C-alpha positions in Angstrom: 0.2 0.0 0.3 1.4 3.3 -0.8 2.2 5.5 2.0 0.8 9.7 2.5 2.4 12.1 -0.2 4.8 14.6 2.1 4.0 17.7 1.5 6.9 20.1 1.5 7.0 23.1 3.8 6.0 25.7 0.6 3.7 23.5 -1.0 2.0 23.3 3.1 2.4 27.0 3.2 0.8 27.7 -0.4 -2.3 25.5 1.0 -2.9 27.2 4.1 -2.7 30.4 2.4 -5.6 29.5 0.0 -7.8 28.6 3.2 -6.8 31.8 4.9 -8.1 33.1 1.5 -11.4 31.4 1.5 -12.6 30.8 4.5 -10.7 33.5 7.1 -8.8 33.4 9.9 -11.8 32.1 12.7 -12.3 29.3 10.9 -8.6 27.9 10.1 -7.0 24.7 11.9 -4.6 22.5 11.3 -6.9 19.6 11.2 -9.1 21.9 8.4 -5.5 22.2 6.4 -4.5 18.6 6.8 -8.0 17.4 5.6 -7.4 19.8 2.4 -4.0 18.4 2.0 -5.3 14.8 2.3 -2.8 13.8 5.1 -3.1 14.1 8.8 -2.1 16.9 11.5 0.9 14.9 12.7 2.5 15.4 9.1 2.0 18.8 9.4 3.7 19.4 13.2 6.6 17.7 11.8 6.7 21.3 9.7 5.2 23.6 12.1 5.2 23.1 15.9 2.3 24.5 16.7 -1.0 26.8 14.4 0.1 30.0 15.1 4.0 29.5 13.9 2.5 27.8 10.5 0.2 31.3 11.0 3.3 33.6 11.3 5.2 32.0 8.1 2.1 32.6 6.0 2.1 36.2 7.0 6.4 36.2 6.7 5.4 35.3 2.7 3.5 38.5 2.3 6.3 40.6 3.2 9.2 38.8 1.8 6.9 38.8 -1.0 6.9 43.2 -0.7 10.4 42.7 -0.7 11.1 41.5 -3.8 12.9 43.2 -6.3 13.1 46.1 -3.4 16.2 48.7 -4.0 16.5 51.6 -1.4 16.2 55.0 -3.7 15.9 58.6 -2.1 16.0 60.0 1.3 15.1 58.3 4.4 11.0 59.5 3.8 10.9 58.3 0.9 13.0 54.6 1.4 10.0 54.1 4.2 6.9 55.6 2.4 8.4 53.3 -0.8 8.1 50.4 1.3 5.1 51.0 3.3 2.8 51.5 0.4 4.4 48.0 -0.9 3.5 46.4 2.5 -0.2 48.0 1.5 0.1 46.8 -2.0 1.0 43.0 -1.0 -1.4 42.6 1.7 -3.9 44.4 -0.7 -3.6 41.1 -3.0 -4.5 38.7 0.1 -6.4 41.1 2.9 -7.7 38.1 4.4 -4.0 37.7 5.7 -3.2 41.1 7.0 -5.5 40.2 10.0 -3.0 37.0 10.4 0.2 39.7 10.4 -1.5 42.2 12.6 -2.6 39.1 15.5 0.2 37.0 15.1 3.7 39.0 13.3 6.2 37.2 11.9 9.8 36.3 13.2 10.9 35.2 9.9 13.3 36.2 6.9 10.4 38.6 5.5 10.1 40.0 8.7 13.6 40.6 8.9 14.5 42.2 5.8 11.5 44.7 6.2 12.8 45.8 10.0 15.9 46.2 8.7 15.1 48.8 6.1 13.3 50.7 8.6 15.8 51.1 10.8 18.4 51.4 8.0 16.2 54.4 6.9 15.4 55.9 10.2 19.8 56.0 10.9 19.7 58.0 7.9 17.5 60.6 8.8 20.0 61.2 11.7 17.9 60.4 14.6 19.9 59.3 17.8 20.4 55.5 18.3 19.0 55.8 21.4 15.2 57.1 19.8 15.3 54.9 16.8 13.1 51.8 18.5 10.7 53.7 19.8 10.2 55.5 16.2 9.8 52.7 15.1 8.0 51.0 17.1 5.4 53.6 16.2 5.8 53.6 12.4 5.1 49.6 12.7 2.2 49.9 14.8 0.8 53.1 12.4 1.3 51.4 9.3 0.2 47.3 10.5 -3.0 49.2 11.7 -3.6 51.1 8.3 -3.1 47.8 6.1 -5.2 45.7 8.6 -8.0 48.4 8.3 -7.7 48.7 5.0 -7.7 44.7 4.6 -10.4 43.9 6.5 -12.8 46.6 4.8 -11.8 44.8 1.5 -12.8 41.1 2.3 -16.8 41.9 2.2 -19.1 41.5 -0.2 -20.0 44.3 -2.6 -24.0 43.7 -1.2 -22.3 44.3 2.1 -20.2 47.4 1.0 -23.2 48.8 -0.5 -25.6 48.2 2.4 -22.6 50.2 4.8 -23.0 53.0 2.8 -26.7 53.1 2.9 -26.2 52.6 6.7 -23.6 55.4 6.2 -25.4 57.9 4.0 -28.8 57.6 6.9 -26.5 58.1 10.0 -24.7 61.0 8.2 -27.5 62.7 6.1 -30.2 61.8 8.1 -29.2 63.4 11.7 -31.3 65.6 13.7 -29.4 69.0 13.7 -30.8 69.4 16.9 -29.0 66.7 19.0 -25.9 66.3 16.1 -25.7 69.9 15.0 -21.5 69.3 14.4 -22.8 66.2 12.3 -26.0 67.9 10.6 -23.1 71.0 9.5 -20.6 68.7 7.7 -22.9 65.7 6.9 -22.0 66.9 2.7 -18.8 66.7 3.3 -18.3 63.8 5.1 -16.7 60.6 3.9 -17.0 57.0 4.1 -14.4 55.0 6.1 -13.4 53.2 2.7 -13.3 56.4 0.7 -9.5 57.7 -0.5 -7.8 55.0 1.4 -4.4 55.2 -0.2 -4.7 59.4 0.1 -5.5 58.8 3.9 -3.0 56.5 4.1 -0.3 58.2 2.5 -1.2 61.6 4.2 -0.9 59.9 8.0 2.5 58.3 7.4 3.4 61.7 6.0 2.2 62.9 9.2 4.5 60.4 11.3 7.3 61.0 9.1 7.0 64.8 9.5 7.0 64.2 13.6 10.3 62.5 13.6 11.7 65.0 11.5 10.8 67.8 13.5 12.9 65.5 16.5 15.8 65.7 14.7 18.6 67.6 16.3 20.6 70.2 14.0 24.1 68.7 14.0 
């Protein structure tokens, strides 16, 4: 009797990424992944010690993809902006995995490449070394939060999106001006959360970089 097929680490990660794309993080399990591959969970635990380790490896592949072909160009702010937009684009193609990255983070090669580039860019800014770790952390939190938020919005169906837009219009345009005077005043100019996401991403990132620049002491 022929033995079970032995799946490579990359094949397992491919299958996990597809399962996450179609079913989401909440229902994902190693047992379900094993069933998809026609094997048992124990064979997958030879590659990954836990579900968390597996999910981190899946997220890390997105980071690796974002760094593929990347070359540092421009000043430190341009480098960080370019990298952040590459991360946004990479997770935009697989939005279900953005939640995995935000929840589980990553300690693989992709993560190291991203962290290294941001730290190098911050050192090139002229910040004192003792301030760089905190500034890096703030940037990382901002970028991850923006990407995860946008990715979550990208996973809803067109019907759900239209329903949300209708609820937004009712909530904003139909606001009682006596109870919500500011909302009634700005109602026709307030944009829904999903509007102009890229512009908002770039502006919020630029504001954070400007704050870093203002903190740099003249040499």
